C-alpha positions in Angstrom: -15.1 4.6 -51.8 -16.7 5.6 -55.6 -15.3 8.6 -57.0 -17.2 8.3 -60.1 -18.8 11.5 -61.8 -22.7 12.1 -63.0 -22.4 10.1 -66.0 -19.6 7.8 -66.5 -20.4 6.3 -69.5 -19.7 2.4 -70.2 -16.4 1.0 -69.1 -13.5 -0.2 -71.0 -11.5 -2.8 -69.1 -8.3 -1.7 -71.6 -8.5 1.3 -70.0 -8.6 2.4 -66.4 -9.2 5.7 -66.6 -12.5 5.3 -68.5 -13.7 5.9 -72.3 -11.4 7.6 -74.7 -11.6 11.5 -74.5 -11.5 13.8 -77.9 -8.7 15.6 -76.4 -5.9 13.2 -74.9 -3.0 15.0 -73.1 0.2 14.0 -74.3 1.4 13.5 -70.6 -1.5 10.4 -70.2 0.4 7.8 -70.8 3.6 8.6 -68.5 1.3 9.1 -66.2 -0.6 5.9 -66.6 2.7 4.2 -65.7 3.7 6.1 -62.9 0.5 5.4 -61.4 0.7 1.6 -62.0 4.0 1.3 -60.3 3.3 3.9 -57.4 -0.1 2.1 -56.3 1.0 -1.6 -55.7 4.6 0.2 -53.7 1.8 2.2 -51.8 -0.3 -1.2 -51.4 2.8 -3.1 -50.3 4.0 -0.3 -48.0 0.7 -0.2 -46.0 0.7 -4.0 -45.6 4.2 -3.7 -44.3 3.3 -1.1 -41.4 0.4 -3.3 -40.2 2.1 -6.2 -40.1 4.7 -4.4 -37.9 1.5 -3.3 -35.8 1.2 0.2 -37.0 -2.4 0.5 -36.5 -3.2 -2.8 -34.7 -5.8 -3.7 -36.8 -8.2 -1.0 -35.0 -8.9 1.0 -37.8 -8.8 4.8 -37.5 -10.5 5.7 -34.0 -7.3 4.5 -32.2 -5.3 1.2 -31.1 -6.9 -2.0 -31.0 -6.7 -4.1 -27.9 -3.3 -5.8 -27.7 -1.4 -3.0 -29.2 1.7 -1.8 -27.8 0.8 1.1 -25.3 2.3 4.7 -26.1 5.4 6.0 -23.9 3.2 8.8 -23.0 0.1 6.7 -21.1 0.3 7.4 -17.1 2.0 4.3 -15.6 0.0 2.5 -12.9 0.4 3.8 -9.7 -1.3 3.9 -6.0 -1.2 5.8 -2.8 1.1 8.0 -3.9 3.8 5.3 -5.4 3.5 3.2 -2.1 1.0 1.0 -3.8 2.8 0.3 -6.4 5.9 -0.1 -4.6 8.6 -2.9 -5.5 9.9 -6.1 -3.6 9.2 -4.9 -0.3 8.6 -8.4 1.3 10.0 -11.7 1.9 9.9 -15.6 0.9 7.0 -16.1 2.5 4.1 -13.7 1.0 5.1 -10.5 1.8 5.1 -9.2 -2.2 1.5 -9.8 -2.1 0.5 -13.2 -3.7 3.4 -13.5 -5.6 3.0 -10.4 -7.6 4.6 -7.3 -8.4 4.1 -4.5 -5.8 3.5 -4.8 -2.1 0.4 -6.4 -1.8 -1.6 -5.3 -4.6 0.0 -6.2 -7.9 -0.1 -2.6 -9.2 2.8 -1.7 -10.9 5.7 0.4 -9.0 5.5 4.0 -9.0 7.6 5.9 -11.2 10.8 7.6 -9.7 10.2 10.3 -7.4 6.7 10.2 -7.2 7.1 8.3 -3.4 10.5 8.1 -2.1 10.4 11.8 -1.0 6.9 12.2 0.0 7.4 11.6 4.0 10.9 13.2 3.7 11.5 15.3 7.1 8.7 13.0 9.1 9.8 10.7 12.0 7.7 8.1 12.4 8.0 5.6 15.3 7.4 1.9 15.2 6.9 0.1 18.9 6.5 -3.9 18.2 4.6 -4.9 21.4 6.3 -7.0 23.9 9.9 -8.8 23.3 10.7 -12.2 21.5 12.6 -12.8 24.8 10.7 -11.5 27.6 9.9 -14.8 29.2 12.9 -15.8 30.1 13.3 -12.1 32.4 9.8 -12.1 34.2 11.4 -10.7 37.2 12.7 -8.1 35.1 9.3 -7.3 33.1 7.2 -7.9 36.6 8.5 -4.8 38.4 6.4 -1.9 38.5 6.6 1.2 36.5 4.8 4.6 36.8 2.4 5.2 34.1 1.2 8.7 35.3 -1.8 8.0 36.2 -1.1 4.6 38.5 2.1 2.2 38.4 1.9 -1.0 36.1 4.4 -3.9 35.0 7.0 -3.0 33.0 6.1 -4.8 30.0 4.8 -8.6 29.4 5.3 -11.8 27.2 1.8 -11.4 24.9 0.2 -13.8 23.9 0.3 -16.5 20.9 -1.8 -18.6 18.9 -3.1 -22.3 20.1 0.2 -23.4 17.4 2.6 -21.2 19.6 3.4 -18.5 16.9 4.3 -15.6 19.8 2.3 -11.8 19.5 6.1 -10.9 20.3 7.1 -12.6 16.6 4.1 -11.4 15.1 4.9 -7.7 16.0 8.4 -7.4 15.2 7.6 -9.2 11.7 5.1 -6.7 10.6 7.0 -3.8 12.2 9.9 -4.8 9.9 7.4 -4.9 6.6 6.4 -1.5 7.9 9.7 0.0 8.0 10.7 -1.1 4.8 7.1 0.8 3.1 7.9 3.9 5.0 11.3 4.1 4.4 10.2 3.7 0.2 8.0 6.7 0.8 11.2 8.7 2.4 10.4 8.7 6.2 13.1 8.6 8.7 11.8 5.2 10.9 12.6 4.1 14.3 11.7 0.7 16.2 11.5 1.2 20.1 13.0 -2.5 20.0 14.3 -4.6 17.2 14.5 -8.0 19.0 18.1 -7.0 19.9 18.0 -6.5 24.0 17.0 -9.3 26.5 13.5 -8.0 27.8 11.4 -5.1 27.4 11.5 -1.8 27.2 9.4 -1.1 29.3 5.7 0.9 28.8 7.4 4.0 30.0 10.2 3.8 28.2 8.4 2.9 24.8 6.8 6.3 25.1 10.2 8.1 26.0 11.4 6.4 22.7 8.8 8.3 20.4 8.8 11.8 22.3 12.6 11.9 22.2 12.5 11.2 18.2 10.4 14.1 18.0 8.0 11.7 16.3 5.5 12.8 13.9 3.4 9.7 14.5 3.8 6.4 16.8 1.9 2.9 16.2 2.0 0.4 18.7 1.7 -2.7 17.2 -0.1 -5.7 18.9 -2.1 -8.6 18.3 -4.8 -9.4 21.0 -5.6 -12.5 23.2 -9.4 -12.7 23.2 -11.5 -15.9 23.7 -12.6 -17.6 20.4 -15.0 -16.5 18.4 -14.1 -13.2 19.1 -12.8 -11.4 15.8 -11.5 -8.6 13.7 -9.1 -5.5 14.5 -9.4 -2.4 16.7 -7.0 0.4 17.0 -6.7 2.2 20.5 -6.6 5.9 21.1 -5.4 7.9 24.3 -8.1 9.3 26.5 -7.4 13.0 27.7 -5.1 12.2 31.0 -3.8 15.1 33.0 -2.3 13.3 36.1 0.6 12.6 37.7 3.1 12.7 34.6 1.0 12.2 32.2 -1.1 15.0 29.8 -2.4 14.1 26.9 -4.7 16.8 26.0 -2.4 17.8 23.2 -2.3 14.7 21.6 -5.9 13.2 21.9 -7.0 15.4 18.9 -4.3 14.0 16.0 -4.2 10.9 17.8 -8.0 10.0 17.0 -7.1 11.1 13.4 -4.1 8.8 13.2 -6.1 6.1 14.7 -9.4 6.7 12.1 -7.0 6.7 9.1 -5.2 4.0 10.1 -8.5 2.0 10.9 -10.0 2.6 7.6 -6.9 1.6 5.6 -6.3 -1.5 7.3 -9.7 -2.5 6.5 -9.4 -1.9 3.0 -6.0 -3.2 3.1 -6.6 -6.8 4.8 -10.3 -7.3 4.1 -10.9 -7.9 7.5 -14.0 -6.4 9.9 -13.4 -3.9 13.3 -13.4 -6.3 16.1 -16.7 -7.6 17.2 -16.4 -7.8 20.8 -15.2 -4.2 21.6 -15.8 -0.7 20.2 -19.3 -1.2 19.0 -18.1 -2.3 15.1 -15.9 0.9 14.8 -12.5 -0.7 15.1 -11.9 2.5 17.8 -11.4 2.5 21.0 -10.2 4.8 23.8 -8.0 3.8 26.7 -6.6 6.0 29.7 -4.7 2.8 31.7 -1.8 2.3 28.9 1.4 3.6 30.1 2.4 3.8 26.4 -0.3 6.0 25.4 -0.4 8.2 28.9 3.4 9.5 28.4 3.4 10.0 24.8 3.5 14.2 24.1 3.5 13.3 20.2 0.5 11.5 18.3 0.1 8.0 18.9 -2.0 4.8 18.5 -2.1 1.3 19.4 -3.5 -1.4 17.0 -4.6 -4.9 17.8 -4.3 -6.7 14.4 -6.8 -9.6 15.5 -7.4 -12.3 17.9 -4.6 -14.9 18.3 -6.9 -17.1 20.2 -9.7 -17.7 17.3 -8.6 -20.1 14.9 -10.1 -18.0 11.8 -8.1 -15.3 13.1 -4.9 -17.2 14.4 -5.1 -18.0 10.2 -4.5 -14.7 8.8 -2.1 -13.5 11.5 0.3 -16.6 10.6 0.1 -16.0 6.9 3.4 -13.8 5.4 0.9 -12.8 3.0 -1.7 -11.1 5.1 1.0 -9.6 7.4 2.0 -7.6 4.5 -1.3 -6.6 3.8 -1.6 -5.0 7.5 2.1 -3.6 7.4 0.1 -2.1 3.8 -3.1 -1.1 5.7 -1.0 0.7 8.4 1.3 2.2 6.2 -1.7 4.2 4.2 -3.0 5.1 7.4 0.4 6.7 8.4 1.1 8.6 5.6 -2.5 10.0 4.8 -1.9 11.6 8.6 1.1 12.8 8.0 0.0 14.3 4.5 -2.5 16.6 6.5 
Protein backbone atom coordinates (compact mmCIF):
# COMPACT_ATOMS: atom_id res chain seq x y z
CA UNK A 1 0.00 0.00 0.00
CA UNK A 2 1.14 3.61 -0.63
CA UNK A 3 1.11 6.13 2.15
CA UNK A 4 2.59 9.00 0.05
CA UNK A 5 1.28 12.56 0.65
CA UNK A 6 -0.24 14.85 -1.93
CA UNK A 7 3.17 16.31 -2.99
CA UNK A 8 5.93 13.91 -2.09
CA UNK A 9 8.61 15.71 -4.13
CA UNK A 10 11.84 14.15 -5.40
CA UNK A 11 13.01 11.08 -3.56
CA UNK A 12 16.55 10.87 -2.14
CA UNK A 13 17.66 7.22 -1.87
CA UNK A 14 20.04 8.06 0.95
CA UNK A 15 17.15 9.22 3.15
CA UNK A 16 14.25 6.73 3.48
CA UNK A 17 12.05 9.48 4.94
CA UNK A 18 12.15 11.74 1.90
CA UNK A 19 13.91 15.06 1.17
CA UNK A 20 15.41 17.11 4.01
CA UNK A 21 13.13 19.46 5.86
CA UNK A 22 14.07 22.86 7.29
CA UNK A 23 13.55 21.83 10.86
CA UNK A 24 14.83 18.38 11.66
CA UNK A 25 13.89 16.95 15.03
CA UNK A 26 16.80 15.99 17.27
CA UNK A 27 15.12 12.53 17.65
CA UNK A 28 15.08 11.89 13.91
CA UNK A 29 18.25 9.82 13.67
CA UNK A 30 17.57 7.63 16.76
CA UNK A 31 14.12 6.86 15.37
CA UNK A 32 15.57 5.96 12.00
CA UNK A 33 18.01 3.54 13.60
CA UNK A 34 15.27 1.98 15.72
CA UNK A 35 12.95 1.50 12.78
CA UNK A 36 15.77 0.05 10.70
CA UNK A 37 16.26 -2.55 13.39
CA UNK A 38 12.57 -3.27 14.01
CA UNK A 39 11.40 -3.73 10.42
CA UNK A 40 13.68 -6.71 9.58
CA UNK A 41 12.81 -8.29 12.93
CA UNK A 42 9.09 -7.96 12.32
CA UNK A 43 9.52 -9.40 8.81
CA UNK A 44 11.44 -12.39 10.14
CA UNK A 45 8.77 -12.99 12.79
CA UNK A 46 6.00 -12.94 10.20
CA UNK A 47 7.88 -15.38 7.98
CA UNK A 48 8.36 -17.76 10.94
CA UNK A 49 4.66 -17.53 11.77
CA UNK A 50 3.80 -18.39 8.17
CA UNK A 51 6.19 -21.35 8.16
CA UNK A 52 4.54 -22.76 11.27
CA UNK A 53 1.09 -22.64 9.70
CA UNK A 54 -0.22 -19.58 11.50
CA UNK A 55 -2.31 -18.49 8.53
CA UNK A 56 -1.91 -21.51 6.30
CA UNK A 57 -1.19 -19.22 3.37
CA UNK A 58 -4.86 -18.43 3.13
CA UNK A 59 -4.73 -14.66 3.57
CA UNK A 60 -6.95 -12.77 5.95
CA UNK A 61 -10.28 -14.44 5.16
CA UNK A 62 -9.72 -17.72 6.99
CA UNK A 63 -7.61 -20.86 6.96
CA UNK A 64 -6.61 -22.27 3.62
CA UNK A 65 -7.20 -25.82 2.53
CA UNK A 66 -4.95 -28.14 4.47
CA UNK A 67 -4.68 -25.90 7.53
CA UNK A 68 -5.01 -27.60 10.89
CA UNK A 69 -8.67 -27.59 12.06
CA UNK A 70 -9.66 -25.49 15.01
CA UNK A 71 -10.35 -27.35 18.25
CA UNK A 72 -13.70 -25.57 18.25
CA UNK A 73 -14.81 -27.21 15.01
CA UNK A 74 -17.91 -29.43 15.23
CA UNK A 75 -16.96 -33.11 15.17
CA UNK A 76 -18.26 -35.32 12.37
CA UNK A 77 -21.17 -37.39 13.47
CA UNK A 78 -24.13 -39.29 12.22
CA UNK A 79 -27.36 -40.55 13.58
CA UNK A 80 -26.90 -39.28 17.12
CA UNK A 81 -23.58 -41.05 17.62
CA UNK A 82 -24.67 -44.11 16.19
CA UNK A 83 -23.11 -43.54 12.59
CA UNK A 84 -20.07 -42.73 13.92
CA UNK A 85 -19.75 -45.64 16.44
CA UNK A 86 -16.31 -47.10 16.38
CA UNK A 87 -15.14 -50.69 15.81
CA UNK A 88 -18.39 -52.60 16.14
CA UNK A 89 -17.64 -55.23 13.51
CA UNK A 90 -15.53 -58.27 12.82
CA UNK A 91 -12.70 -59.04 10.44
CA UNK A 92 -15.00 -60.12 7.59
CA UNK A 93 -16.15 -56.61 6.82
CA UNK A 94 -18.13 -55.65 9.90
CA UNK A 95 -16.49 -52.27 10.01
CA UNK A 96 -18.01 -51.33 6.66
CA UNK A 97 -15.36 -51.42 3.90
CA UNK A 98 -12.55 -51.26 6.41
CA UNK A 99 -13.28 -47.69 7.51
CA UNK A 100 -13.66 -46.25 10.97
CA UNK A 101 -17.26 -46.36 12.08
CA UNK A 102 -20.04 -48.79 11.47
CA UNK A 103 -20.48 -49.18 7.75
CA UNK A 104 -20.39 -45.43 7.08
CA UNK A 105 -16.75 -44.38 7.34
CA UNK A 106 -17.70 -41.40 9.50
CA UNK A 107 -15.85 -40.38 12.62
CA UNK A 108 -17.17 -41.62 15.97
CA UNK A 109 -19.61 -39.36 17.74
CA UNK A 110 -18.32 -37.44 20.76
CA UNK A 111 -18.35 -39.37 24.00
CA UNK A 112 -21.70 -39.16 25.70
CA UNK A 113 -23.71 -38.06 22.63
CA UNK A 114 -25.03 -41.52 21.83
CA UNK A 115 -23.87 -43.77 24.64
CA UNK A 116 -26.90 -42.98 26.80
CA UNK A 117 -29.51 -41.99 24.23
CA UNK A 118 -31.41 -45.28 24.71
CA UNK A 119 -30.75 -45.70 28.41
CA UNK A 120 -33.78 -47.34 30.03
CA UNK A 121 -35.02 -48.78 26.72
CA UNK A 122 -35.31 -52.54 26.22
CA UNK A 123 -34.96 -54.09 22.77
CA UNK A 124 -35.47 -57.78 22.05
CA UNK A 125 -33.82 -59.20 18.92
CA UNK A 126 -35.27 -62.46 17.63
CA UNK A 127 -32.81 -64.30 15.33
CA UNK A 128 -35.07 -66.48 13.20
CA UNK A 129 -34.70 -70.28 13.44
CA UNK A 130 -31.75 -72.01 15.09
CA UNK A 131 -28.53 -73.39 13.56
CA UNK A 132 -29.24 -76.90 14.89
CA UNK A 133 -33.01 -77.07 14.33
CA UNK A 134 -32.39 -79.61 11.56
CA UNK A 135 -31.12 -82.08 14.16
CA UNK A 136 -34.38 -81.90 16.12
CA UNK A 137 -37.10 -82.30 13.53
CA UNK A 138 -39.54 -84.04 15.87
CA UNK A 139 -39.29 -81.20 18.38
CA UNK A 140 -39.66 -78.36 15.91
CA UNK A 141 -42.52 -80.06 14.07
CA UNK A 142 -44.80 -80.29 17.10
CA UNK A 143 -47.80 -77.98 17.01
CA UNK A 144 -48.15 -74.93 19.25
CA UNK A 145 -51.02 -72.49 19.77
CA UNK A 146 -50.57 -69.18 17.91
CA UNK A 147 -53.93 -67.72 18.93
CA UNK A 148 -55.77 -68.07 15.64
CA UNK A 149 -54.82 -71.72 15.13
CA UNK A 150 -51.98 -74.17 15.71
CA UNK A 151 -48.70 -74.20 13.86
CA UNK A 152 -45.27 -75.88 13.92
CA UNK A 153 -43.00 -74.93 16.81
CA UNK A 154 -40.33 -73.72 14.37
CA UNK A 155 -38.71 -74.60 11.05
CA UNK A 156 -35.16 -75.13 9.85
CA UNK A 157 -35.30 -71.99 7.69
CA UNK A 158 -33.84 -71.70 4.22
CA UNK A 159 -30.31 -71.35 2.82
CA UNK A 160 -28.38 -70.09 -0.18
CA UNK A 161 -27.55 -72.45 -3.04
CA UNK A 162 -24.04 -72.72 -1.60
CA UNK A 163 -25.36 -73.85 1.79
CA UNK A 164 -25.15 -70.67 3.90
CA UNK A 165 -28.11 -71.10 6.23
CA UNK A 166 -30.71 -68.56 7.21
CA UNK A 167 -30.07 -69.42 10.87
CA UNK A 168 -26.38 -68.51 10.50
CA UNK A 169 -27.33 -65.27 8.78
CA UNK A 170 -29.91 -64.19 11.34
CA UNK A 171 -27.62 -64.88 14.30
CA UNK A 172 -24.76 -62.93 12.73
CA UNK A 173 -26.94 -59.89 11.99
CA UNK A 174 -28.43 -60.14 15.51
CA UNK A 175 -24.97 -59.95 17.08
CA UNK A 176 -24.05 -56.89 15.02
CA UNK A 177 -27.37 -55.23 15.81
CA UNK A 178 -26.97 -55.94 19.52
CA UNK A 179 -23.57 -54.21 19.53
CA UNK A 180 -24.94 -51.11 17.81
CA UNK A 181 -27.89 -50.78 20.17
CA UNK A 182 -25.78 -51.38 23.27
CA UNK A 183 -23.48 -48.58 22.14
CA UNK A 184 -26.57 -46.38 22.30
CA UNK A 185 -27.21 -47.45 25.90
CA UNK A 186 -30.10 -49.85 25.26
CA UNK A 187 -30.67 -53.07 27.17
CA UNK A 188 -30.68 -55.78 24.50
CA UNK A 189 -31.87 -59.37 24.80
CA UNK A 190 -31.83 -62.17 22.25
CA UNK A 191 -34.49 -64.86 22.08
CA UNK A 192 -31.73 -67.35 21.33
CA UNK A 193 -27.98 -67.11 20.85
CA UNK A 194 -27.17 -70.51 19.38
CA UNK A 195 -27.06 -71.69 22.99
CA UNK A 196 -29.90 -74.21 22.89
CA UNK A 197 -30.42 -77.35 20.80
CA UNK A 198 -33.49 -76.06 18.94
CA UNK A 199 -36.07 -73.30 18.92
CA UNK A 200 -37.39 -71.56 20.86
CA UNK A 201 -40.85 -72.21 19.49
CA UNK A 202 -42.70 -69.28 17.95
CA UNK A 203 -45.01 -68.90 20.95
CA UNK A 204 -42.05 -68.77 23.34
CA UNK A 205 -40.31 -66.20 21.16
CA UNK A 206 -43.32 -63.93 21.59
CA UNK A 207 -43.43 -64.52 25.34
CA UNK A 208 -39.75 -63.56 25.71
CA UNK A 209 -40.43 -60.10 24.28
CA UNK A 210 -43.58 -59.73 26.38
CA UNK A 211 -41.87 -60.76 29.61
CA UNK A 212 -39.04 -58.29 28.95
CA UNK A 213 -41.61 -55.48 28.55
CA UNK A 214 -39.66 -54.64 25.41
CA UNK A 215 -40.02 -51.22 23.88
CA UNK A 216 -39.40 -52.82 20.48
CA UNK A 217 -38.89 -56.34 19.11
CA UNK A 218 -37.44 -57.17 15.70
CA UNK A 219 -37.37 -60.71 14.32
CA UNK A 220 -34.63 -61.17 11.72
CA UNK A 221 -35.10 -63.48 8.74
CA UNK A 222 -34.13 -64.07 5.11
CA UNK A 223 -36.59 -65.40 2.56
CA UNK A 224 -36.56 -68.54 0.41
CA UNK A 225 -38.51 -67.36 -2.64
CA UNK A 226 -37.82 -68.24 -6.26
CA UNK A 227 -34.85 -67.06 -8.29
CA UNK A 228 -35.32 -63.57 -9.71
CA UNK A 229 -37.44 -62.51 -6.76
CA UNK A 230 -35.35 -59.97 -4.92
CA UNK A 231 -35.37 -57.36 -2.18
CA UNK A 232 -36.37 -57.05 1.46
CA UNK A 233 -39.71 -56.66 3.15
CA UNK A 234 -40.89 -55.88 6.67
CA UNK A 235 -43.82 -57.88 8.06
CA UNK A 236 -46.31 -56.07 10.29
CA UNK A 237 -48.88 -57.64 12.61
CA UNK A 238 -52.48 -57.53 11.49
CA UNK A 239 -55.33 -56.76 13.86
CA UNK A 240 -55.98 -60.14 15.47
CA UNK A 241 -58.35 -60.74 18.37
CA UNK A 242 -58.94 -64.44 18.66
CA UNK A 243 -58.11 -67.13 21.20
CA UNK A 244 -54.96 -66.13 23.05
CA UNK A 245 -54.06 -63.47 20.47
CA UNK A 246 -54.90 -59.78 20.73
CA UNK A 247 -52.72 -57.47 18.68
CA UNK A 248 -55.07 -54.49 18.56
CA UNK A 249 -52.95 -52.37 20.92
CA UNK A 250 -49.69 -52.97 19.03
CA UNK A 251 -50.82 -52.66 15.40
CA UNK A 252 -50.27 -48.88 15.29
CA UNK A 253 -46.86 -48.69 16.97
CA UNK A 254 -45.67 -51.80 15.14
CA UNK A 255 -46.53 -50.14 11.83
CA UNK A 256 -44.56 -47.06 12.87
CA UNK A 257 -41.60 -49.25 13.78
CA UNK A 258 -41.84 -51.17 10.52
CA UNK A 259 -41.93 -48.05 8.35
CA UNK A 260 -38.85 -46.62 10.06
CA UNK A 261 -36.93 -49.88 9.80
CA UNK A 262 -37.82 -50.23 6.11
CA UNK A 263 -36.76 -46.68 5.29
CA UNK A 264 -33.46 -46.85 7.14
CA UNK A 265 -32.72 -50.36 5.83
CA UNK A 266 -33.06 -49.05 2.28
CA UNK A 267 -30.71 -46.14 2.94
CA UNK A 268 -28.10 -48.16 4.82
CA UNK A 269 -27.91 -51.13 2.44
CA UNK A 270 -28.79 -49.52 -0.87
CA UNK A 271 -31.17 -52.39 -1.60
CA UNK A 272 -34.74 -52.06 -2.84
CA UNK A 273 -38.02 -53.27 -1.36
CA UNK A 274 -39.26 -56.67 -2.50
CA UNK A 275 -40.32 -57.05 -6.11
CA UNK A 276 -42.64 -59.96 -5.29
CA UNK A 277 -44.62 -58.91 -2.19
CA UNK A 278 -45.69 -55.58 -0.72
CA UNK A 279 -46.40 -53.78 -4.01
CA UNK A 280 -43.05 -52.03 -3.86
CA UNK A 281 -43.61 -50.59 -0.39
CA UNK A 282 -41.44 -53.10 1.46
CA UNK A 283 -44.30 -53.55 3.96
CA UNK A 284 -46.52 -56.63 4.31
CA UNK A 285 -49.24 -57.29 6.91
CA UNK A 286 -49.85 -60.86 8.09
CA UNK A 287 -52.13 -62.52 10.61
CA UNK A 288 -50.73 -66.06 10.47
CA UNK A 289 -47.44 -65.69 12.35
CA UNK A 290 -47.42 -66.77 15.97
CA UNK A 291 -44.47 -64.54 16.79
CA UNK A 292 -46.61 -61.51 15.89
CA UNK A 293 -50.06 -62.74 16.93
CA UNK A 294 -48.97 -63.46 20.49
CA UNK A 295 -46.92 -60.30 20.99
CA UNK A 296 -48.17 -57.64 23.39
CA UNK A 297 -45.32 -55.21 22.57
CA UNK A 298 -44.44 -53.47 19.26
CA UNK A 299 -42.90 -56.08 16.98
CA UNK A 300 -42.02 -56.61 13.32
CA UNK A 301 -40.27 -59.21 11.18
CA UNK A 302 -37.76 -58.27 8.50
CA UNK A 303 -36.93 -60.55 5.57
CA UNK A 304 -33.57 -59.04 4.62
CA UNK A 305 -33.41 -60.58 1.15
CA UNK A 306 -34.02 -63.75 -0.83
CA UNK A 307 -31.40 -66.42 -0.19
CA UNK A 308 -32.44 -68.39 -3.27
CA UNK A 309 -31.64 -65.58 -5.67
CA UNK A 310 -27.96 -65.44 -6.61
CA UNK A 311 -27.73 -61.62 -6.56
CA UNK A 312 -29.40 -61.33 -3.17
CA UNK A 313 -27.35 -64.28 -1.89
CA UNK A 314 -24.14 -62.44 -2.81
CA UNK A 315 -25.23 -59.62 -0.49
CA UNK A 316 -26.45 -61.84 2.35
CA UNK A 317 -23.17 -63.76 2.44
CA UNK A 318 -21.10 -60.56 2.63
CA UNK A 319 -19.98 -59.52 6.10
CA UNK A 320 -19.76 -55.87 5.02
CA UNK A 321 -23.34 -55.95 3.73
CA UNK A 322 -24.60 -57.67 6.90
CA UNK A 323 -23.09 -54.82 8.90
CA UNK A 324 -25.00 -52.35 6.75
CA UNK A 325 -28.16 -54.40 7.30
CA UNK A 326 -27.64 -54.25 11.07
CA UNK A 327 -26.97 -50.51 10.80
CA UNK A 328 -30.21 -49.90 8.92
CA UNK A 329 -32.29 -51.93 11.37
CA UNK A 330 -30.60 -50.18 14.29
CA UNK A 331 -31.31 -46.72 12.90
CA UNK A 332 -34.98 -47.61 12.43
CA UNK A 333 -35.25 -48.86 16.00
CA UNK A 334 -33.46 -45.79 17.38
CA UNK A 335 -35.77 -43.45 15.48
CA UNK A 336 -38.81 -45.35 16.76
CA UNK A 337 -37.64 -45.28 20.38
CA UNK A 338 -36.94 -41.55 20.15
CA UNK A 339 -40.57 -41.06 19.27
